[in-house]
PDBQT receptor file of N, H, CA, C and O in Angstrom, charges set to zero:
ATOM      1  N   UNK A   1      80.817  95.994  88.450  1.00  0.00    +0.000 N 
ATOM      2  CA  UNK A   1      81.495  97.185  88.172  1.00  0.00    +0.000 C 
ATOM      3  C   UNK A   1      80.297  98.406  88.093  1.00  0.00    +0.000 C 
ATOM      4  O   UNK A   1      79.327  98.281  87.346  1.00  0.00    +0.000 OA
ATOM      5  N   UNK A   2      80.482  99.512  88.900  1.00  0.00    +0.000 N 
ATOM      6  H   UNK A   2      81.270  99.613  89.507  1.00  0.00    +0.000 HD
ATOM      7  CA  UNK A   2      79.506 100.446  88.951  1.00  0.00    +0.000 C 
ATOM      8  C   UNK A   2      79.278 101.104  87.592  1.00  0.00    +0.000 C 
ATOM      9  O   UNK A   2      80.211 101.151  86.790  1.00  0.00    +0.000 OA
ATOM     10  N   UNK A   3      77.973 101.661  87.268  1.00  0.00    +0.000 N 
ATOM     11  H   UNK A   3      77.215 101.623  87.919  1.00  0.00    +0.000 HD
ATOM     12  CA  UNK A   3      77.753 102.355  86.059  1.00  0.00    +0.000 C 
ATOM     13  C   UNK A   3      77.131 103.625  86.395  1.00  0.00    +0.000 C 
ATOM     14  O   UNK A   3      76.387 103.781  87.363  1.00  0.00    +0.000 OA
ATOM     15  N   UNK A   4      77.498 104.629  85.471  1.00  0.00    +0.000 N 
ATOM     16  H   UNK A   4      78.103 104.502  84.685  1.00  0.00    +0.000 HD
ATOM     17  CA  UNK A   4      76.974 105.956  85.556  1.00  0.00    +0.000 C 
ATOM     18  C   UNK A   4      76.287 106.301  84.408  1.00  0.00    +0.000 C 
ATOM     19  O   UNK A   4      76.601 105.821  83.319  1.00  0.00    +0.000 OA
ATOM     20  N   UNK A   5      75.159 107.279  84.576  1.00  0.00    +0.000 N 
ATOM     21  H   UNK A   5      74.903 107.669  85.461  1.00  0.00    +0.000 HD
ATOM     22  CA  UNK A   5      74.599 107.881  83.639  1.00  0.00    +0.000 C 
ATOM     23  C   UNK A   5      74.693 109.418  83.507  1.00  0.00    +0.000 C 
ATOM     24  O   UNK A   5      74.472 110.111  84.500  1.00  0.00    +0.000 OA
ATOM     25  N   UNK A   6      75.002 109.961  82.352  1.00  0.00    +0.000 N 
ATOM     26  H   UNK A   6      75.181 109.398  81.545  1.00  0.00    +0.000 HD
ATOM     27  CA  UNK A   6      75.369 111.295  81.813  1.00  0.00    +0.000 C 
ATOM     28  C   UNK A   6      73.844 111.884  81.952  1.00  0.00    +0.000 C 
ATOM     29  O   UNK A   6      72.866 111.318  81.462  1.00  0.00    +0.000 OA
ATOM     30  N   UNK A   7      73.791 113.151  82.721  1.00  0.00    +0.000 N 
ATOM     31  H   UNK A   7      74.585 113.611  83.118  1.00  0.00    +0.000 HD
ATOM     32  CA  UNK A   7      72.461 113.868  82.851  1.00  0.00    +0.000 C 
ATOM     33  C   UNK A   7      72.137 114.507  81.702  1.00  0.00    +0.000 C 
ATOM     34  O   UNK A   7      70.983 114.787  81.378  1.00  0.00    +0.000 OA
ATOM     35  N   UNK A   8      73.451 114.834  80.853  1.00  0.00    +0.000 N 
ATOM     36  H   UNK A   8      74.389 114.607  81.116  1.00  0.00    +0.000 HD
ATOM     37  CA  UNK A   8      72.827 115.595  79.547  1.00  0.00    +0.000 C 
ATOM     38  C   UNK A   8      72.435 114.477  78.228  1.00  0.00    +0.000 C 
ATOM     39  O   UNK A   8      71.358 114.594  77.644  1.00  0.00    +0.000 OA
ATOM     40  N   UNK A   9      73.369 113.469  77.871  1.00  0.00    +0.000 N 
ATOM     41  H   UNK A   9      74.244 113.374  78.346  1.00  0.00    +0.000 HD
ATOM     42  CA  UNK A   9      73.038 112.922  76.752  1.00  0.00    +0.000 C 
ATOM     43  C   UNK A   9      72.281 111.277  77.286  1.00  0.00    +0.000 C 
ATOM     44  O   UNK A   9      72.095 110.344  76.505  1.00  0.00    +0.000 OA
ATOM     45  N   UNK A  10      72.024 111.259  78.407  1.00  0.00    +0.000 N 
ATOM     46  H   UNK A  10      72.176 112.017  79.042  1.00  0.00    +0.000 HD
ATOM     47  CA  UNK A  10      71.447 109.889  78.913  1.00  0.00    +0.000 C 
ATOM     48  C   UNK A  10      72.144 108.630  78.478  1.00  0.00    +0.000 C 
ATOM     49  O   UNK A  10      71.523 107.574  78.358  1.00  0.00    +0.000 OA
ATOM     50  N   UNK A  11      73.527 108.746  78.225  1.00  0.00    +0.000 N 
ATOM     51  H   UNK A  11      74.031 109.604  78.322  1.00  0.00    +0.000 HD
ATOM     52  CA  UNK A  11      74.303 107.376  78.071  1.00  0.00    +0.000 C 
ATOM     53  C   UNK A  11      74.865 106.687  79.121  1.00  0.00    +0.000 C 
ATOM     54  O   UNK A  11      75.363 107.371  80.015  1.00  0.00    +0.000 OA
ATOM     55  N   UNK A  12      74.899 105.463  79.219  1.00  0.00    +0.000 N 
ATOM     56  H   UNK A  12      74.494 104.908  78.492  1.00  0.00    +0.000 HD
ATOM     57  CA  UNK A  12      75.580 104.647  80.376  1.00  0.00    +0.000 C 
ATOM     58  C   UNK A  12      76.880 104.587  79.892  1.00  0.00    +0.000 C 
ATOM     59  O   UNK A  12      77.273 104.327  78.755  1.00  0.00    +0.000 OA
ATOM     60  N   UNK A  13      77.724 104.961  81.269  1.00  0.00    +0.000 N 
ATOM     61  H   UNK A  13      77.405 105.172  82.193  1.00  0.00    +0.000 HD
ATOM     62  CA  UNK A  13      79.243 104.945  81.164  1.00  0.00    +0.000 C 
ATOM     63  C   UNK A  13      79.806 104.302  82.251  1.00  0.00    +0.000 C 
ATOM     64  O   UNK A  13      79.527 104.539  83.426  1.00  0.00    +0.000 OA
ATOM     65  N   UNK A  14      80.778 103.304  81.756  1.00  0.00    +0.000 N 
ATOM     66  H   UNK A  14      81.004 103.112  80.801  1.00  0.00    +0.000 HD
ATOM     67  CA  UNK A  14      81.595 102.297  82.744  1.00  0.00    +0.000 C 
ATOM     68  C   UNK A  14      82.529 103.041  83.496  1.00  0.00    +0.000 C 
ATOM     69  O   UNK A  14      82.839 104.194  83.199  1.00  0.00    +0.000 OA
ATOM     70  N   UNK A  15      83.010 102.391  84.509  1.00  0.00    +0.000 N 
ATOM     71  H   UNK A  15      82.757 101.454  84.751  1.00  0.00    +0.000 HD
ATOM     72  CA  UNK A  15      84.165 103.042  85.314  1.00  0.00    +0.000 C 
ATOM     73  C   UNK A  15      85.346 103.099  84.248  1.00  0.00    +0.000 C 
ATOM     74  O   UNK A  15      86.136 104.042  84.200  1.00  0.00    +0.000 OA
ATOM     75  N   UNK A  16      85.385 102.098  83.473  1.00  0.00    +0.000 N 
ATOM     76  H   UNK A  16      84.743 101.333  83.512  1.00  0.00    +0.000 HD
ATOM     77  CA  UNK A  16      86.739 102.064  82.745  1.00  0.00    +0.000 C 
ATOM     78  C   UNK A  16      86.762 103.226  81.699  1.00  0.00    +0.000 C 
ATOM     79  O   UNK A  16      87.808 103.801  81.400  1.00  0.00    +0.000 OA
ATOM     80  N   UNK A  17      85.597 103.522  81.183  1.00  0.00    +0.000 N 
ATOM     81  H   UNK A  17      84.747 103.055  81.426  1.00  0.00    +0.000 HD
ATOM     82  CA  UNK A  17      85.395 104.732  80.188  1.00  0.00    +0.000 C 
ATOM     83  C   UNK A  17      85.639 105.753  80.862  1.00  0.00    +0.000 C 
ATOM     84  O   UNK A  17      86.381 106.571  80.318  1.00  0.00    +0.000 OA
ATOM     85  N   UNK A  18      85.131 106.069  82.227  1.00  0.00    +0.000 N 
ATOM     86  H   UNK A  18      84.529 105.404  82.668  1.00  0.00    +0.000 HD
ATOM     87  CA  UNK A  18      85.512 107.261  83.084  1.00  0.00    +0.000 C 
ATOM     88  C   UNK A  18      86.965 107.628  83.234  1.00  0.00    +0.000 C 
ATOM     89  O   UNK A  18      87.394 108.782  83.237  1.00  0.00    +0.000 OA
ATOM     90  N   UNK A  19      87.739 106.433  83.368  1.00  0.00    +0.000 N 
ATOM     91  H   UNK A  19      87.391 105.496  83.365  1.00  0.00    +0.000 HD
ATOM     92  CA  UNK A  19      89.248 106.726  83.895  1.00  0.00    +0.000 C 
ATOM     93  C   UNK A  19      90.006 107.003  82.471  1.00  0.00    +0.000 C 
ATOM     94  O   UNK A  19      91.128 107.504  82.401  1.00  0.00    +0.000 OA
ATOM     95  N   UNK A  20      89.300 106.641  81.466  1.00  0.00    +0.000 N 
ATOM     96  H   UNK A  20      88.388 106.234  81.523  1.00  0.00    +0.000 HD
ATOM     97  CA  UNK A  20      90.038 106.985  80.145  1.00  0.00    +0.000 C 
ATOM     98  C   UNK A  20      90.441 108.594  79.897  1.00  0.00    +0.000 C 
ATOM     99  O   UNK A  20      91.486 109.001  79.390  1.00  0.00    +0.000 OA
ATOM    100  N   UNK A  21      89.425 109.318  80.349  1.00  0.00    +0.000 N 
ATOM    101  H   UNK A  21      88.575 108.987  80.760  1.00  0.00    +0.000 HD
ATOM    102  CA  UNK A  21      89.810 110.920  80.249  1.00  0.00    +0.000 C 
ATOM    103  C   UNK A  21      90.281 111.286  81.668  1.00  0.00    +0.000 C 
ATOM    104  O   UNK A  21      90.090 110.593  82.667  1.00  0.00    +0.000 OA
ATOM    105  N   UNK A  22      90.964 112.546  81.623  1.00  0.00    +0.000 N 
ATOM    106  H   UNK A  22      91.120 113.110  80.812  1.00  0.00    +0.000 HD
ATOM    107  CA  UNK A  22      91.372 113.329  82.857  1.00  0.00    +0.000 C 
ATOM    108  C   UNK A  22      90.161 113.844  83.438  1.00  0.00    +0.000 C 
ATOM    109  O   UNK A  22      89.365 114.439  82.711  1.00  0.00    +0.000 OA
ATOM    110  N   UNK A  23      89.906 113.671  84.777  1.00  0.00    +0.000 N 
ATOM    111  H   UNK A  23      90.552 113.188  85.367  1.00  0.00    +0.000 HD
ATOM    112  CA  UNK A  23      88.727 114.418  85.405  1.00  0.00    +0.000 C 
ATOM    113  C   UNK A  23      87.582 113.324  85.308  1.00  0.00    +0.000 C 
ATOM    114  O   UNK A  23      87.769 112.229  84.777  1.00  0.00    +0.000 OA
ATOM    115  N   UNK A  24      86.507 113.679  85.813  1.00  0.00    +0.000 N 
ATOM    116  H   UNK A  24      86.355 114.568  86.245  1.00  0.00    +0.000 HD
ATOM    117  CA  UNK A  24      85.292 112.894  85.749  1.00  0.00    +0.000 C 
ATOM    118  C   UNK A  24      84.236 113.824  84.625  1.00  0.00    +0.000 C 
ATOM    119  O   UNK A  24      83.607 114.845  84.903  1.00  0.00    +0.000 OA
ATOM    120  N   UNK A  25      84.277 113.259  83.594  1.00  0.00    +0.000 N 
ATOM    121  H   UNK A  25      84.789 112.430  83.368  1.00  0.00    +0.000 HD
ATOM    122  CA  UNK A  25      83.562 113.745  82.479  1.00  0.00    +0.000 C 
ATOM    123  C   UNK A  25      82.754 112.566  81.715  1.00  0.00    +0.000 C 
ATOM    124  O   UNK A  25      83.119 111.401  81.872  1.00  0.00    +0.000 OA
ATOM    125  N   UNK A  26      81.740 112.859  80.955  1.00  0.00    +0.000 N 
ATOM    126  H   UNK A  26      81.443 113.805  80.828  1.00  0.00    +0.000 HD
ATOM    127  CA  UNK A  26      81.299 112.007  80.189  1.00  0.00    +0.000 C 
ATOM    128  C   UNK A  26      81.912 111.617  78.883  1.00  0.00    +0.000 C 
ATOM    129  O   UNK A  26      81.895 112.592  78.133  1.00  0.00    +0.000 OA
ATOM    130  N   UNK A  27      82.417 110.623  78.355  1.00  0.00    +0.000 N 
ATOM    131  H   UNK A  27      82.431 109.830  78.964  1.00  0.00    +0.000 HD
ATOM    132  CA  UNK A  27      83.261 110.531  77.090  1.00  0.00    +0.000 C 
ATOM    133  C   UNK A  27      82.572 110.798  75.843  1.00  0.00    +0.000 C 
ATOM    134  O   UNK A  27      83.189 111.021  74.802  1.00  0.00    +0.000 OA
ATOM    135  N   UNK A  28      81.326 110.781  75.923  1.00  0.00    +0.000 N 
ATOM    136  H   UNK A  28      80.825 110.599  76.769  1.00  0.00    +0.000 HD
ATOM    137  CA  UNK A  28      80.641 111.091  74.600  1.00  0.00    +0.000 C 
ATOM    138  C   UNK A  28      80.477 112.771  74.478  1.00  0.00    +0.000 C 
ATOM    139  O   UNK A  28      80.787 113.386  73.458  1.00  0.00    +0.000 OA
ATOM    140  N   UNK A  29      79.941 113.397  75.689  1.00  0.00    +0.000 N 
ATOM    141  H   UNK A  29      79.689 112.897  76.518  1.00  0.00    +0.000 HD
ATOM    142  CA  UNK A  29      79.517 114.809  75.152  1.00  0.00    +0.000 C 
ATOM    143  C   UNK A  29      80.272 115.718  75.903  1.00  0.00    +0.000 C 
ATOM    144  O   UNK A  29      80.225 116.905  75.580  1.00  0.00    +0.000 OA
ATOM    145  N   UNK A  30      81.119 115.280  77.072  1.00  0.00    +0.000 N 
ATOM    146  H   UNK A  30      81.157 114.316  77.334  1.00  0.00    +0.000 HD
ATOM    147  CA  UNK A  30      81.946 116.009  77.966  1.00  0.00    +0.000 C 
ATOM    148  C   UNK A  30      81.203 116.728  79.018  1.00  0.00    +0.000 C 
ATOM    149  O   UNK A  30      81.731 117.707  79.544  1.00  0.00    +0.000 OA
ATOM    150  N   UNK A  31      79.947 116.307  79.399  1.00  0.00    +0.000 N 
ATOM    151  H   UNK A  31      79.518 115.511  78.971  1.00  0.00    +0.000 HD
ATOM    152  CA  UNK A  31      79.511 117.097  80.418  1.00  0.00    +0.000 C 
ATOM    153  C   UNK A  31      79.877 116.502  81.881  1.00  0.00    +0.000 C 
ATOM    154  O   UNK A  31      80.031 115.289  82.021  1.00  0.00    +0.000 OA
ATOM    155  N   UNK A  32      80.001 117.344  82.891  1.00  0.00    +0.000 N 
ATOM    156  H   UNK A  32      79.876 118.330  82.777  1.00  0.00    +0.000 HD
ATOM    157  CA  UNK A  32      80.389 117.049  84.231  1.00  0.00    +0.000 C 
ATOM    158  C   UNK A  32      79.643 116.294  85.168  1.00  0.00    +0.000 C 
ATOM    159  O   UNK A  32      80.169 115.759  86.144  1.00  0.00    +0.000 OA
ATOM    160  N   UNK A  33      78.366 116.230  84.889  1.00  0.00    +0.000 N 
ATOM    161  H   UNK A  33      77.939 116.664  84.096  1.00  0.00    +0.000 HD
ATOM    162  CA  UNK A  33      77.339 115.782  85.874  1.00  0.00    +0.000 C 
ATOM    163  C   UNK A  33      76.860 114.383  85.548  1.00  0.00    +0.000 C 
ATOM    164  O   UNK A  33      76.201 114.105  84.546  1.00  0.00    +0.000 OA
ATOM    165  N   UNK A  34      77.262 113.491  86.521  1.00  0.00    +0.000 N 
ATOM    166  H   UNK A  34      77.797 113.717  87.335  1.00  0.00    +0.000 HD
ATOM    167  CA  UNK A  34      76.822 111.877  86.169  1.00  0.00    +0.000 C 
ATOM    168  C   UNK A  34      76.131 111.415  87.349  1.00  0.00    +0.000 C 
ATOM    169  O   UNK A  34      76.455 111.799  88.473  1.00  0.00    +0.000 OA
ATOM    170  N   UNK A  35      75.102 110.529  87.112  1.00  0.00    +0.000 N 
ATOM    171  H   UNK A  35      74.838 110.218  86.199  1.00  0.00    +0.000 HD
ATOM    172  CA  UNK A  35      74.342 110.025  88.122  1.00  0.00    +0.000 C 
ATOM    173  C   UNK A  35      74.858 108.483  88.167  1.00  0.00    +0.000 C 
ATOM    174  O   UNK A  35      75.324 107.947  87.162  1.00  0.00    +0.000 OA
ATOM    175  N   UNK A  36      74.736 107.807  89.432  1.00  0.00    +0.000 N 
ATOM    176  H   UNK A  36      74.357 108.243  90.249  1.00  0.00    +0.000 HD
ATOM    177  CA  UNK A  36      75.139 106.253  89.487  1.00  0.00    +0.000 C 
ATOM    178  C   UNK A  36      73.767 105.720  89.306  1.00  0.00    +0.000 C 
ATOM    179  O   UNK A  36      72.727 106.242  89.706  1.00  0.00    +0.000 OA
ATOM    180  N   UNK A  37      73.912 104.556  88.616  1.00  0.00    +0.000 N 
ATOM    181  H   UNK A  37      74.758 104.132  88.291  1.00  0.00    +0.000 HD
ATOM    182  CA  UNK A  37      72.642 103.834  88.189  1.00  0.00    +0.000 C 
ATOM    183  C   UNK A  37      72.492 102.837  89.193  1.00  0.00    +0.000 C 
ATOM    184  O   UNK A  37      73.370 102.024  89.484  1.00  0.00    +0.000 OA
ATOM    185  N   UNK A  38      71.333 102.913  89.733  1.00  0.00    +0.000 N 
ATOM    186  H   UNK A  38      70.620 103.573  89.496  1.00  0.00    +0.000 HD
ATOM    187  CA  UNK A  38      71.062 101.877  90.754  1.00  0.00    +0.000 C 
ATOM    188  C   UNK A  38      70.692 100.540  90.099  1.00  0.00    +0.000 C 
ATOM    189  O   UNK A  38      70.111 100.488  89.015  1.00  0.00    +0.000 OA
ATOM    190  N   UNK A  39      71.085  99.370  90.866  1.00  0.00    +0.000 N 
ATOM    191  H   UNK A  39      71.557  99.412  91.746  1.00  0.00    +0.000 HD
ATOM    192  CA  UNK A  39      70.498  98.059  90.280  1.00  0.00    +0.000 C 
ATOM    193  C   UNK A  39      68.775  98.061  90.566  1.00  0.00    +0.000 C 
ATOM    194  O   UNK A  39      68.084  98.679  91.375  1.00  0.00    +0.000 OA
ATOM    195  N   UNK A  40      68.457  97.073  89.510  1.00  0.00    +0.000 N 
ATOM    196  H   UNK A  40      69.018  96.570  88.853  1.00  0.00    +0.000 HD
ATOM    197  CA  UNK A  40      66.872  96.929  89.830  1.00  0.00    +0.000 C 
ATOM    198  C   UNK A  40      66.596  95.817  90.552  1.00  0.00    +0.000 C 
ATOM    199  O   UNK A  40      65.477  95.351  90.335  1.00  0.00    +0.000 OA
ATOM    200  N   UNK A  41      67.338  95.186  91.429  1.00  0.00    +0.000 N 
ATOM    201  H   UNK A  41      68.246  95.564  91.606  1.00  0.00    +0.000 HD
ATOM    202  CA  UNK A  41      67.115  94.269  92.473  1.00  0.00    +0.000 C 
ATOM    203  C   UNK A  41      66.760  95.231  93.713  1.00  0.00    +0.000 C 
ATOM    204  O   UNK A  41      67.429  96.230  93.981  1.00  0.00    +0.000 OA
ATOM    205  N   UNK A  42      65.602  94.804  94.454  1.00  0.00    +0.000 N 
ATOM    206  H   UNK A  42      65.059  93.993  94.236  1.00  0.00    +0.000 HD
ATOM    207  CA  UNK A  42      65.301  95.489  95.634  1.00  0.00    +0.000 C 
ATOM    208  C   UNK A  42      65.558  94.411  96.679  1.00  0.00    +0.000 C 
ATOM    209  O   UNK A  42      65.131  93.258  96.627  1.00  0.00    +0.000 OA
ATOM    210  N   UNK A  43      66.332  94.959  97.659  1.00  0.00    +0.000 N 
ATOM    211  H   UNK A  43      66.678  95.896  97.701  1.00  0.00    +0.000 HD
ATOM    212  CA  UNK A  43      66.877  94.086  98.856  1.00  0.00    +0.000 C 
ATOM    213  C   UNK A  43      65.950  94.135  99.927  1.00  0.00    +0.000 C 
ATOM    214  O   UNK A  43      65.662  95.235 100.399  1.00  0.00    +0.000 OA
ATOM    215  N   UNK A  44      65.432  93.079 100.386  1.00  0.00    +0.000 N 
ATOM    216  H   UNK A  44      65.665  92.185 100.003  1.00  0.00    +0.000 HD
ATOM    217  CA  UNK A  44      64.482  92.969 101.507  1.00  0.00    +0.000 C 
ATOM    218  C   UNK A  44      65.278  92.629 102.878  1.00  0.00    +0.000 C 
ATOM    219  O   UNK A  44      66.119  91.735 102.797  1.00  0.00    +0.000 OA
ATOM    220  N   UNK A  45      65.108  93.195 103.995  1.00  0.00    +0.000 N 
ATOM    221  H   UNK A  45      64.424  93.921 104.061  1.00  0.00    +0.000 HD
ATOM    222  CA  UNK A  45      65.700  92.889 105.203  1.00  0.00    +0.000 C 
ATOM    223  C   UNK A  45      64.536  92.415 106.097  1.00  0.00    +0.000 C 
ATOM    224  O   UNK A  45      63.440  92.971 106.022  1.00  0.00    +0.000 OA
ATOM    225  N   UNK A  46      64.745  91.486 106.864  1.00  0.00    +0.000 N 
ATOM    226  H   UNK A  46      65.636  91.035 106.925  1.00  0.00    +0.000 HD
ATOM    227  CA  UNK A  46      63.927  90.958 107.909  1.00  0.00    +0.000 C 
ATOM    228  C   UNK A  46      64.014  91.834 109.119  1.00  0.00    +0.000 C 
ATOM    229  O   UNK A  46      65.116  92.133 109.580  1.00  0.00    +0.000 OA
ATOM    230  N   UNK A  47      63.011  92.214 109.598  1.00  0.00    +0.000 N 
ATOM    231  H   UNK A  47      62.116  91.971 109.224  1.00  0.00    +0.000 HD
ATOM    232  CA  UNK A  47      62.763  92.983 110.956  1.00  0.00    +0.000 C 
ATOM    233  C   UNK A  47      62.264  91.987 112.059  1.00  0.00    +0.000 C 
ATOM    234  O   UNK A  47      61.676  90.941 111.786  1.00  0.00    +0.000 OA
ATOM    235  N   UNK A  48      62.483  92.306 113.020  1.00  0.00    +0.000 N 
ATOM    236  H   UNK A  48      62.961  93.156 113.241  1.00  0.00    +0.000 HD
ATOM    237  CA  UNK A  48      62.155  91.480 114.410  1.00  0.00    +0.000 C 
ATOM    238  C   UNK A  48      60.704  91.710 114.482  1.00  0.00    +0.000 C 
ATOM    239  O   UNK A  48      60.050  91.239 115.412  1.00  0.00    +0.000 OA
TER     240      UNK A  48
């Protein structure tokens, strides 16, 4: 499940918490700008 981080309060928000409120807002501070948290695993792709 994707996670998002609020740009104001820096808290991690799950998708289930985002759908609890109307619109896309941080459920803790109400700020509208959220960043998607990238996984810490780096994918390596073999090339020819």
